[in-house]
C-alpha positions as CSV (number, residue, x, y, z in Angstrom):
1,M,-116.7,-129.1,104.1
2,A,-115.6,-125.5,103.7
3,K,-118.3,-122.9,103.9
4,S,-118.7,-120.7,100.9
5,V,-118.4,-117.0,101.6
6,I,-121.0,-114.8,100.0
7,K,-119.5,-111.4,99.3
8,P,-121.8,-108.5,99.6
9,I,-122.8,-106.7,96.4
10,I,-121.3,-103.3,96.5
11,Q,-123.5,-100.7,94.7
12,P,-121.4,-98.2,92.8
13,V,-121.5,-94.7,94.3
14,K,-122.6,-92.2,91.7
15,R,-121.0,-88.8,92.0
16,L,-121.5,-85.6,89.9
17,I,-119.1,-82.7,89.8
18,L,-120.4,-79.3,88.6
19,R,-117.8,-76.8,87.2
20,L,-118.9,-75.1,83.9
21,S,-116.3,-72.4,83.5
22,S,-113.9,-70.6,83.2
23,L,-110.7,-72.0,81.8
24,G,-108.5,-71.4,84.8
25,D,-111.2,-72.6,87.3
26,V,-112.0,-75.7,85.3
27,I,-108.3,-76.6,85.3
28,L,-107.8,-75.9,89.0
29,A,-111.0,-77.9,89.8
30,T,-109.4,-81.0,88.5
31,S,-107.5,-81.3,91.8
32,A,-110.8,-82.7,93.1
33,L,-110.2,-85.7,90.8
34,E,-106.9,-86.4,92.6
35,T,-108.5,-87.0,96.0
36,N,-110.0,-90.2,97.4
37,L,-113.1,-89.4,95.4
38,L,-113.0,-92.8,93.8
39,G,-113.1,-94.6,97.1
40,E,-111.5,-98.0,97.4
41,G,-111.7,-98.8,93.6
42,Q,-112.8,-97.2,90.5
43,T,-115.1,-100.1,89.8
44,H,-117.2,-99.1,92.8
45,C,-117.6,-95.5,91.9
46,Q,-118.9,-93.4,89.0
47,T,-117.7,-89.9,88.8
48,D,-119.4,-87.7,86.2
49,W,-118.6,-84.0,85.4
50,V,-120.7,-81.2,83.9
51,T,-118.7,-78.4,82.1
52,G,-119.1,-75.9,79.4
53,A,-118.7,-77.2,75.8
54,E,-115.8,-74.9,75.1
55,Y,-113.8,-76.4,78.0
56,A,-114.8,-80.0,77.5
57,P,-111.8,-80.9,75.3
58,L,-109.6,-80.6,78.4
59,L,-111.6,-83.2,80.3
60,R,-112.4,-85.7,77.6
61,G,-110.6,-88.9,78.2
62,H,-109.6,-88.1,81.7
63,P,-109.1,-91.5,83.4
64,R,-111.1,-90.4,86.5
65,I,-114.2,-89.1,84.8
66,T,-116.7,-91.8,83.9
67,K,-119.0,-89.5,81.8
68,L,-118.5,-85.9,80.7
69,W,-121.7,-83.9,80.3
70,E,-121.0,-80.9,77.9
71,F,-123.3,-77.9,78.1
72,D,-123.5,-75.3,75.3
73,R,-124.4,-72.0,77.0
74,R,-126.0,-70.8,73.7
75,L,-128.9,-73.2,74.4
76,G,-129.9,-70.9,77.3
77,F,-132.4,-71.6,80.0
78,W,-134.3,-74.4,78.2
79,G,-131.2,-76.1,77.3
80,W,-130.1,-76.2,80.9
81,W,-133.6,-77.4,81.9
82,E,-133.3,-80.3,79.5
83,L,-129.9,-81.2,80.8
84,S,-131.2,-81.0,84.4
85,R,-133.9,-83.5,83.5
86,L,-131.3,-85.9,82.1
87,L,-129.1,-85.5,85.2
88,W,-132.0,-86.2,87.5
89,Q,-132.7,-89.5,85.7
90,K,-129.2,-90.7,86.5
91,K,-130.0,-90.8,90.3
92,Y,-126.7,-89.5,91.6
93,D,-125.8,-90.3,95.2
94,E,-123.7,-87.2,95.7
95,V,-123.4,-83.8,93.9
96,Y,-120.4,-81.5,94.3
97,D,-121.2,-78.0,93.2
98,L,-117.7,-76.5,92.5
99,H,-119.2,-73.6,90.6
100,R,-122.0,-72.1,92.8
101,S,-123.6,-70.2,89.9
102,L,-127.2,-69.4,89.0
103,R,-127.3,-72.5,86.8
104,T,-126.2,-74.9,89.5
105,R,-128.6,-73.3,92.0
106,L,-131.4,-73.9,89.5
107,L,-130.3,-77.5,89.1
108,R,-130.5,-78.0,92.8
109,L,-134.0,-76.6,92.9
110,Y,-134.9,-79.0,90.0
111,F,-133.7,-81.9,92.0
112,I,-135.6,-80.8,95.1
113,F,-138.8,-80.4,93.1
114,W,-138.6,-83.9,91.5
115,G,-137.5,-85.4,94.7
116,L,-140.6,-84.2,96.5
117,K,-142.8,-85.1,93.6
118,E,-141.5,-88.7,93.4
119,W,-140.9,-89.2,97.1
120,T,-137.3,-90.0,96.3
121,T,-134.2,-89.5,98.4
122,L,-132.2,-86.5,97.2
123,P,-128.5,-86.8,96.6
124,R,-126.1,-85.4,99.2
125,W,-125.2,-81.9,97.9
126,K,-121.9,-80.2,98.7
127,V,-121.3,-76.6,97.7
128,I,-117.8,-75.0,97.6
129,Q,-117.2,-72.0,99.7
130,K,-116.2,-68.9,97.7
131,Q,-114.5,-67.0,100.5
132,Y,-116.4,-63.8,99.9
133,L,-115.5,-62.3,103.3
134,R,-111.8,-63.1,103.0
135,R,-111.7,-61.4,99.6
136,I,-113.6,-58.3,100.7
137,F,-111.4,-57.7,103.7
138,Y,-108.3,-58.4,101.6
139,F,-109.5,-55.8,99.0
140,I,-110.0,-53.3,101.9
141,F,-106.8,-53.8,103.9
142,K,-104.7,-55.1,101.0
143,K,-101.1,-56.0,102.0
144,Y,-101.8,-55.2,105.6
145,F,-104.4,-57.9,105.9
146,P,-102.8,-60.9,107.7
147,R,-101.8,-63.6,105.2
148,R,-103.4,-66.4,107.2
149,F,-106.8,-64.7,106.8
150,R,-106.5,-64.2,103.0
151,P,-108.3,-66.4,100.5
152,Q,-107.0,-69.9,100.3
153,P,-105.7,-71.3,97.0
154,M,-108.7,-72.4,94.9
155,R,-106.9,-75.6,94.0
156,R,-107.0,-76.5,97.7
157,Q,-110.6,-75.4,98.0
158,F,-111.8,-77.5,95.1
159,A,-110.0,-80.6,96.5
160,K,-111.2,-80.1,100.1
161,A,-114.8,-79.6,98.9
162,V,-114.9,-83.3,97.8
163,G,-113.2,-84.6,100.9
164,G,-109.5,-84.2,100.0
165,S,-106.7,-82.9,102.1
166,G,-106.1,-79.8,100.0
167,D,-102.6,-80.9,99.0
168,E,-103.8,-82.5,95.7
169,K,-102.3,-81.2,92.5
170,T,-103.8,-80.6,89.1
171,D,-102.8,-83.2,86.5
172,L,-103.9,-83.1,82.8
173,S,-101.2,-85.3,81.5
174,H,-103.9,-87.4,79.7
175,L,-104.0,-84.7,77.1
176,L,-100.6,-85.7,75.8
177,K,-101.7,-89.2,74.9
178,I,-103.8,-87.8,72.0
179,S,-100.8,-87.1,70.0
180,T,-97.3,-85.7,70.5
181,P,-96.1,-82.1,70.7
182,V,-93.5,-82.9,68.0
183,D,-96.2,-83.4,65.4
184,I,-97.4,-79.8,65.7
185,L,-93.9,-78.4,65.9
186,K,-92.8,-80.2,62.8
187,E,-95.7,-78.6,60.9
188,F,-93.9,-75.3,61.5
189,S,-90.4,-76.6,60.9
190,I,-89.0,-75.9,64.3
191,E,-88.4,-79.5,65.4
192,T,-84.7,-78.7,65.5
193,R,-85.4,-76.1,68.2
194,P,-86.1,-78.2,71.3
195,T,-85.8,-75.3,73.7
196,Y,-88.6,-72.7,73.5
197,F,-90.8,-70.6,75.8
198,C,-94.5,-70.4,75.5
199,V,-95.5,-66.7,75.8
200,M,-99.0,-65.4,76.5
201,P,-99.1,-61.6,76.4
202,S,-102.9,-61.3,76.2
203,S,-105.7,-61.4,78.7
204,R,-109.5,-61.1,78.6
205,W,-109.1,-58.0,80.8
206,S,-106.9,-55.1,79.4
207,A,-105.9,-54.1,82.9
208,K,-104.2,-57.4,83.4
209,Q,-101.9,-57.0,80.3
210,W,-98.3,-56.0,80.8
211,G,-97.9,-54.5,77.3
212,T,-96.6,-55.8,73.9
213,E,-93.5,-53.7,73.9
214,K,-92.4,-54.9,77.4
215,Y,-92.9,-58.6,76.3
216,F,-90.9,-57.8,73.2
217,Q,-88.0,-56.3,75.2
218,A,-88.1,-59.2,77.7
219,I,-87.8,-61.7,74.9
220,Q,-84.9,-59.8,73.4
221,S,-83.1,-59.6,76.8
222,L,-83.6,-63.3,77.7
223,G,-82.6,-64.4,74.2
224,I,-85.3,-67.1,74.1
225,F,-87.1,-68.6,71.2
226,P,-90.8,-67.6,71.8
227,V,-93.9,-69.5,70.8
228,I,-96.7,-66.9,71.0
229,L,-100.1,-68.2,72.2
230,G,-103.6,-66.7,71.9
231,N,-106.9,-66.7,70.1
232,D,-107.9,-64.7,67.1
233,S,-109.4,-62.1,69.3
234,D,-106.2,-61.6,71.4
235,F,-105.0,-58.3,70.1
236,E,-101.8,-58.2,72.2
237,S,-100.7,-61.6,70.9
238,H,-101.2,-60.4,67.3
239,R,-99.2,-57.2,68.1
240,L,-96.3,-59.1,69.6
241,V,-96.1,-61.4,66.6
242,E,-96.0,-58.3,64.3
243,L,-93.2,-56.8,66.4
244,L,-91.2,-60.0,66.2
245,K,-91.7,-60.2,62.5
246,Y,-90.7,-56.5,61.9
247,H,-87.4,-57.0,63.8
248,W,-86.7,-60.3,62.2
249,I,-86.6,-62.1,65.5
250,P,-87.1,-65.9,65.2
251,H,-90.4,-67.1,66.7
252,L,-93.4,-69.2,66.1
253,S,-97.0,-67.9,66.2
254,G,-99.8,-70.2,67.2
255,V,-102.2,-67.2,67.6
256,G,-105.6,-68.3,66.3
257,K,-104.2,-71.6,64.9
258,W,-104.4,-74.1,67.7
259,D,-107.2,-75.5,69.8
260,L,-106.9,-76.2,73.5
261,I,-105.6,-79.7,72.9
262,Q,-102.9,-78.5,70.6
263,V,-102.0,-75.7,72.9
264,A,-101.6,-78.2,75.7
265,Q,-99.3,-80.3,73.5
266,V,-97.1,-77.3,72.7
267,L,-97.0,-76.3,76.3
268,S,-95.9,-79.7,77.3
269,G,-92.9,-79.5,75.0
270,S,-91.8,-76.0,76.1
271,K,-89.1,-75.2,78.6
272,E,-91.3,-72.7,80.6
273,Y,-94.4,-70.6,80.4
274,F,-94.1,-66.8,80.5
275,G,-97.2,-64.6,80.5
276,N,-100.1,-62.9,82.2
277,D,-102.4,-64.2,84.9
278,T,-104.6,-66.3,82.6
279,G,-106.0,-69.9,82.4
280,L,-103.0,-70.9,80.2
281,A,-100.7,-70.4,83.2
282,H,-102.7,-73.0,85.1
283,L,-102.7,-75.3,82.1
284,A,-98.9,-75.1,81.9
285,E,-98.6,-76.1,85.6
286,A,-101.1,-78.9,85.2
287,L,-98.8,-80.3,82.5
288,G,-95.8,-80.1,84.8
289,K,-94.3,-76.9,83.5
290,K,-92.7,-74.0,85.4
291,A,-94.7,-70.8,85.0
292,Y,-93.6,-67.2,85.2
293,V,-96.8,-65.3,85.8
294,L,-97.3,-61.5,85.9
295,F,-99.9,-60.1,88.3
296,G,-101.3,-56.6,88.1
297,P,-104.6,-55.6,89.8
298,T,-104.8,-59.1,91.2
299,T,-102.3,-61.0,93.5
300,P,-101.5,-64.7,93.9
301,D,-103.1,-64.5,97.4
302,L,-106.5,-64.1,95.8
303,G,-106.4,-67.9,95.3
304,F,-105.2,-68.2,91.7
305,G,-101.5,-68.0,92.1
306,P,-99.1,-70.6,90.7
307,W,-98.7,-73.6,93.0
308,R,-95.6,-75.3,91.7
309,A,-92.6,-74.6,94.0
310,E,-90.4,-73.7,91.0
311,S,-93.0,-71.3,89.4
312,L,-92.7,-67.6,90.0
313,A,-95.3,-64.8,90.5
314,M,-94.3,-61.3,89.8
315,G,-95.9,-57.9,90.4
316,A,-95.3,-54.3,91.4
317,D,-95.1,-53.6,95.1
318,L,-97.9,-51.0,95.3
319,W,-100.2,-50.2,98.2
320,C,-103.3,-50.4,96.1
321,R,-103.0,-54.1,95.1
322,P,-105.2,-56.0,94.9
323,C,-108.1,-53.8,93.7
324,G,-110.3,-56.4,92.2
325,K,-110.5,-59.6,90.1
326,D,-109.8,-57.9,86.8
327,G,-108.7,-54.3,87.3
328,R,-111.9,-52.6,86.2
329,T,-112.2,-51.1,89.6
330,C,-108.9,-49.2,89.6
331,H,-109.5,-46.3,91.9
332,R,-106.4,-44.3,91.1
333,I,-107.2,-40.8,89.9
334,F,-103.7,-40.3,88.4
335,A,-101.4,-43.0,87.1
336,R,-104.2,-45.5,86.5
337,Y,-103.2,-49.1,86.1
338,A,-99.8,-48.4,87.6
339,C,-99.6,-52.0,88.8
340,M,-98.7,-53.1,85.3
341,K,-97.0,-49.9,84.1
342,E,-94.6,-49.8,87.0
343,L,-93.5,-53.4,86.6
344,S,-90.4,-52.9,84.6
345,V,-88.7,-55.2,82.1
346,D,-85.5,-55.2,84.1
347,Q,-87.4,-56.4,87.2
348,V,-89.1,-59.2,85.4
349,V,-86.0,-60.3,83.4
350,G,-83.8,-60.2,86.5
351,K,-86.2,-62.4,88.5
352,I,-86.5,-64.9,85.7
353,R,-82.7,-65.1,85.4
354,Q,-82.3,-65.6,89.2
355,S,-84.8,-68.5,89.2
356,Q,-83.2,-70.3,86.3
């Protein structure tokens, strides 16, 4: 008689990822989902994620996220305290803090408090390294600082923090299953124009903006059909649309009209992305698109440069770069913000043409 084999019951490993903001960081952090985080099979692992409510649409429906916890920052301290209580009740085995903020530190203290109170084993807690020393020395010595000691790409850091090799990519292709880009384009009657560029001239930080007139001249020189992106509050995007209208140049404006999902759909149908160093550049690459990204006070070596081999980062060759994360610390007495002002249209257009 054959002996029956009793298979051991495998308890699911419950993991929690913490990354609340910002847009670019949340997108780059999804490289952690492309690692062996799920183990031998998705049925034996639960991977949950905590993020800010404004960025949650990008992660909803992701095939590797079991449950998405959305936190509205307007709820303040008590809202976070209540969410911490709910997270504690889930009894996670592992927590990966890919944010390392005050909120995530408070969450860890909450877990420690209740762990001691209930005599319960605490989850294994892994915190990402933010490379503070590498950035400080890079800011001091700038381009003379050896490249191997500069900050590592954050996409690699996020993946390695959860046990990956660091070679994992970001992939948000699940966003395209919600609907098709053509549906949005038909609404604006440009479905007969299959070749278009997504252009993002705005940035949260004014020092990281190249300038409306320069984007306008570049569009003219390249002869592209531009789809302008941006929110209602993005002044540079509005200005560029007005310039294009005034000169009767064919274009499409999505400024203030589309949410993140719709922007992702439009990006997926574009030929390439052209714009400032913003989260939308990372979104374009996560959707498989080539990105032309302009850097001013920052540089790609700060950890947020484009990662696709075909993408291109451009910036002026100045001794003072990088000076900070957003340009607010520009220390030039004269010719302030020269990093963007000295990046000419001819330089940018020439490099784009060479790479096509």
